N, C-alpha and C positions, 0 to 999 in steps of 0.2 A: 504493500499500500504506499509506504514511504517513497519507494522508487517511482511509483506512478505519479505521486504528487510532485516529486523532484523533476520528472520529465515534463509535467504540465507547466511548472514554473519556468523551466528552460525554454519551452516552446512559446510561452506567453511573452517572455523577455525578448526572444528573437523577433516575434511579430511586432512588438512595440518599438523595437530599436531599429528595424529596417527602414531604409530610405525609400520614399515613394515620390513620384512626380505627378503633378496635376496636368492633365491633358484634356483637350477638347476634340470630340469626334461627332460628326453629324449634328452639330449644334448643342451638344450636351457635354457636361464635364464628368470625368472619372479619374481614377488614379491607377498608375501602373507601378510594378516593382522593377527592380533592376534586371529581371529576366525578360522584361518586355510584356509580361502578362498583366491583364487587368486584375487588380485585387478589389477594386470597387468599380463596377461597370459604369460606362458613360450614360448616366440617366439623370444627372443633377442639372438643374437650371442655372444655378450659381454656386461657385465654390472657390476656395482660396487654398494656398499652400498649407501643408502640415507644419506645425511648429510645436515642439515639445509633445508630440504624440497626438495632437488634436488639430482638426481642420474646421474652419468656419464654412458652413454650408447653408444655402438659402432654401427655405421651404415656405411656399405660399406668401412670399414677400417679407418673411422674417428670417433672421439668422440665428443659428445655433451651432453646436459643435459635435462632430462625430469622431470616433476613434479609427484606428487603421483597419478594423474589421468592418467598418461602415455602420456600427451601432451608434445611436444617439447617446451622447454623454450629458450634454446640456441642451435642453429643448430649444427649439427655434422660437425665441421671444424677443429678439433684439432687432432694432432698425438697421444696425450695421455692426460690424465686428472686425477687429484687427487680428494680431498674432500674439500667441502666448510667448512670454519670456519671463524667466524667474518665477514661473508658476502663476503669472498674472497676465490678464489681457484687458485691453481697453475696448469697451463696447458702447454702443449708443442705445439708450433706453429712455423713453418719454422725452425725446428731443434733448437729452443730456448725455454727455460722455462720462462713463464711470469705470471703475476697476472691478473685475470679478476674479474669483479663484477658479480652480478646475472643477469645482462642484457647481459653478454658476452663481455662487453667492457674491453679493456686493461686498467689497472691501473698502472700509473707510480710510481715507488718507488725509494728510494735512491739506488745508484749503489751497487752491491754486487757480489762477486766472485761466489756465489751460491744462487739460489732462494730457500728459506726455506718456509715451510708451516706455516700458522698462527695458533696459539694456544691461544684461548680466548683473542683475541685483540692484541697479541704480536707475532712478528716474528723475527728471527735472521737475521742479515746481516754480511757478512764476507768481510773484506778488509785487504789486506796485512797480511793474516794469523791470524787476530784478529777478535773476534766475538763481536757484539753489538746488540742493540734492536731497532726495529721500531714499531710504532703502526699502526692501520688499516687506519689512515689518511695519512700515509707516513712520519710522523714526526720521527726523530731520538730521541728515548728515552734515549739511552745509546750509546755513541760513541764506535766503535770497540775497546775494551779494553782487553778482556780476550782470553786466548788460547782455552778454552772450556766453554760453557754454556750448562748445561743439560736442558732438557725439564722442564717447570714449573710444579710444583705440587701445585695447587692452586695459591697463589700469590708469591711463592718463588721458586728459582732455585739455584742449586749448580754451582759454578764457579771455574775455575782453572787458576792460573798464577804461573809461575816459580815453577812448581811441588807442589804447595800448593793450598788447597781448602778452600772455604768459601761459603757464601750464600748471594744472593741479592734478593731484591723484584722487582716488575714489573716497578718501577720507576728507577731501577738501583742502589738504595741505598744499601750499604753493611749492612746486619743485623748480620752476623757472620763474623768476620775478616778472611781474606784469609791467614791463617797461619797453617792449619792442613794438615796432610798427607793423610787423607781420611775423608769423612763427609757424613752424611745421609740427609734425607729429613727434612724439618722444620715443626714442629708440636707444636702448643701452646707455642711458644717462646723457644722451646727446640729442640735439635738435638743431635745425637751421633757424636763423632769425634775420630780420631786416632791422637795422638801426639807422634811422634817417634814410640816406640813399645808399647805404652800404650793406652788404650781405656777409654773413659769417656763420660760424657754428657756436652754439652755447654748449660747452662741455663742463659738466659738473657745476652748472650755474654761472660759469664765466664766459663772456663773449669773446670769441676769437675772430678777428676780421680776416676775410679772405680777399686779398688785394685784387681789384679789377673784376671780381665776380658780380654778375648782374642778376643771377637767379640760381636757386638751389632747390632741388626736389627732395621729397621725403626719403629717408632710409626705409628699407623694407626687409626682404628675405635675407640678403647678404650684407656684410658690413661695409658696403660702399654704396654711394649714390651718385647722381649726375648733377653737374653744375655748368652754367654758361659763362663764358668769358670771351670778349671780342667777337660776339655773335656766333661762336662755335661752342659745342658741348663736349665735355669729357667727364671723367669719373674721379671722385675724391673719396678718401677713406674717413673713418671716424675722427681722425685727428686733423682733418682738413687738408691733408697732403694729396696732391694730384698723383693718382696711380695710373691714369691714362689721360694724356694731354688733350685739351679741348680742340678737336679737329673734325667733329661730325656736325651735320646739320640738325639731325634729330636723333634721339635715343630713347630706349626704354630700359627697364631695370634688368639686372643680372638674375639669372636663375639657372641652376645646373652649370654654373661657371660660364654661361654664354649670355650675351645681351644683343638684342636687335638694335641696329644703328642704320642711319640713313645718310648717304652721300649722293648729291646730284639727283635727289628725288627717288633713289632706289635703295631698297633695304636688304641688308645681309646680317650676319652674326659675327661678333668678335669674341675672342677669349679674354681671360683676365690680363693678358699682356697687351691687349689692344690690337691684336692681329686678326684679320679676317679668317674664319674657318668655314664660313658660308659666304660666298661672294655676293655683293649687293646687286641682285637681279630681280628682286620682287618689288611690287608696288606698295606693299605694306607687310608688316610682320608683327607678331605678338611674342611674349615671353614663353619660354619652355615651361611646361607643367611638370609636376612630380612624376607623371607617367613617361617623361622623356620625349614628348612630342610638342611641336610648336606650330601654330597656325601661320601660314604665309599666303599672300595674295598675289595672284597674277591678274586675270580678269575676275575670277572668283577665288574663294579660299580653299586651300588644301592643307596638308600637314606634313612636316618634315621630321626626321629623327635627328639625334644629336650629331650624326655624321653628315647631315645636310641632305640626305636622300629623301626625295618626295615619296612618302609611303602611302598617302591617301590623296588621290587626284584633286586638283583645284576645280571643284564644281559646286561648292556650297557658299552660303553666307553664314557668318557667325554673329550672334547678337546676344545681348544680356537679357535676362528675364526680369519680370516685374519685381521680383524679390530683391533685385540689386538695389532698389530704393532704400532697403533697410539694412543691407549688409554688403561688405565687399564681395565681389563675385568675379572669378577669373573667366576669361574667354578661353575657349579650347577645352582640352581634356581636364576633367575633375573626377578623381577616383575611378578612372577607367572608362568614362563615357564623355563624349562631347556633344553639346546641344547645337544643332546646326539647322539652317533653313535651306530647303530644297524647293525652289520656285516659291509657291505660296504656302507650302506646308513645312512643318517643323517636326524634327525627330531627334533621335540620339544615335550616334555611331560609335563603334568599338575601335580599339587601336588597329585592328586588322582591316578596318574600312567597312565592315558589314554593318547593316542597319539593325538596331536593337528591335527584336520582335518582328523584324521585316515589315514595319508599318510606319506611316507618317500621319501627322495630326494637323488639325486646323490651328492649334496652339499647344505649346508644351512648356511648362516651367521647369527649372532645375530641380533635381532630387533634394528632398528635405526629409528630416525625421519628424 
């Protein structure tokens, strides 16, 4: 008996944890698994992506939530609904936006002129044109203090007061003083900043001017980023040293030790020494994914491997899903699948170029849990 219960729990956890994609077929919405099979048939008039195991679904003009098996968990009684985060969702009820938990019960939070979505345990509150922070328990983490707080990137967010920018952590502690005219995301105790007309890096709270630099982009996956000097772009490291001299017209970030760069309106890929490993022959290019493939554009988009070989023919379009409004989303392959557009239809392809489930849809959103 204990063995049966254990197997049931494992099965339930697998079903709850698997990623599914919202798709539209013949005018109705449903959900597919990563095998390409429908786990919820396309019979829904309105539906949204899954988030934390629940998806908002429309029924007779009202919104409620279903689980991954298609069972109603929260009855359809709301005028509108967003996405769960930190166990909390923002919904519209009686012409008012409120918070609910996963039982559909309203959660009382500190008063706010606007109801903001939670992001990894934190949400904004706005009082008297100032922004502060609350946690998922309803505690005020940071009294409304700032004119602007941008979305958190990990544990840090950019903030603005009196036309000056700085960075705080999720406790509200200032980690970069609010004294810069522009500022980037915080990465390994470092960010870029603009002071007057000059650009530099703020390292451990101290500004380091980068002579002649007119723009710096955010650090991301690797410990280098790109910067512009004399109208050309190169790469700097976390200490502000040029590791690849500015000589390119356009660039994108390094991934898998390769970066797409453009010269004379053509894109190729360089290595960490700044040498071309894929010659600039493409009209556009994106960064390599963890799967080791990168989207490249001739007339349409295809995919190359790290050796530069075109392994999926250039016959698709690549676009971001609606969920990209709420989180960073990569173009190309993500966990073994790439969302592509084929004419007027959208579907998913595998690294071998085959189409998931051998079917296309009127619309398809990225896979979510």
